[in-house]
C-alpha positions in Angstrom: 2.8 45.1 -24.4 -0.1 44.6 -26.8 -0.2 41.5 -28.9 -2.4 41.5 -32.0 -3.5 38.3 -33.8 -4.6 38.1 -37.4 -6.4 35.6 -39.7 -6.6 32.1 -38.3 -4.8 33.2 -35.2 -7.4 35.8 -34.5 -10.1 33.2 -34.9 -8.3 30.9 -32.4 -7.1 33.4 -29.8 -9.2 36.6 -30.3 -8.2 40.0 -31.6 -5.6 41.1 -29.1 -4.3 40.8 -25.6 -2.3 42.9 -23.1 0.8 41.2 -21.6 3.5 42.4 -19.2 6.8 40.7 -20.1 8.1 38.5 -17.4 11.7 39.0 -16.3 14.1 37.2 -18.7 12.0 37.5 -21.9 13.8 39.9 -24.2 13.2 38.7 -27.8 10.5 37.4 -30.0 11.7 33.8 -29.6 11.2 34.1 -25.8 7.8 35.7 -26.2 6.5 33.1 -28.6 7.8 30.3 -26.2 6.0 32.0 -23.4 2.7 32.0 -25.4 3.2 28.4 -26.7 3.7 27.3 -23.1 0.0 27.9 -22.4 -0.6 24.6 -24.3 -3.7 23.5 -26.2 -4.7 25.8 -29.0 -1.7 28.1 -28.3 0.8 25.3 -28.8 -1.1 23.9 -31.8 -1.5 27.2 -33.7 2.0 28.5 -33.0 3.5 25.2 -34.3 2.2 26.1 -37.8 4.0 28.8 -39.9 3.5 32.4 -38.9 5.3 35.8 -39.1 5.7 38.6 -36.6 6.0 42.3 -36.6 7.1 44.7 -33.8 5.7 48.2 -33.9 4.5 47.8 -37.5 7.9 46.5 -38.8 8.5 42.9 -39.9 10.8 41.2 -37.5 12.7 38.0 -37.0 12.5 35.8 -33.9 15.8 37.2 -32.7 14.4 40.7 -32.6 14.3 42.4 -29.2 10.9 43.1 -27.5 10.1 45.2 -24.5 7.1 46.4 -22.5 5.2 49.0 -24.5 5.8 47.3 -27.9 3.0 46.3 -30.2 3.5 42.8 -31.6 1.5 41.4 -34.4 1.4 37.6 -35.1 -0.1 36.4 -38.3 0.1 33.5 -40.8 2.3 33.9 -43.9 0.6 35.9 -46.6 0.6 34.8 -50.2 -0.2 36.9 -53.2 -1.7 35.9 -56.5 
């Protein structure tokens, strides 16, 4: 699985990472919990508002994830 970070998250975590999903993680909520569990900046930044997309489609936290997916995590975007 490839995880891409954008905006403030990219500054905090870097551009992307490769991750193999552990047994028992099957949705975005579980994936985010796994990443937050790293603590420090991961916990801090993922406690602020953010959105997710799976394979270039906006997704909710109940959306299923699997190895091979590309997940994007980014702050909410506002227009003007």
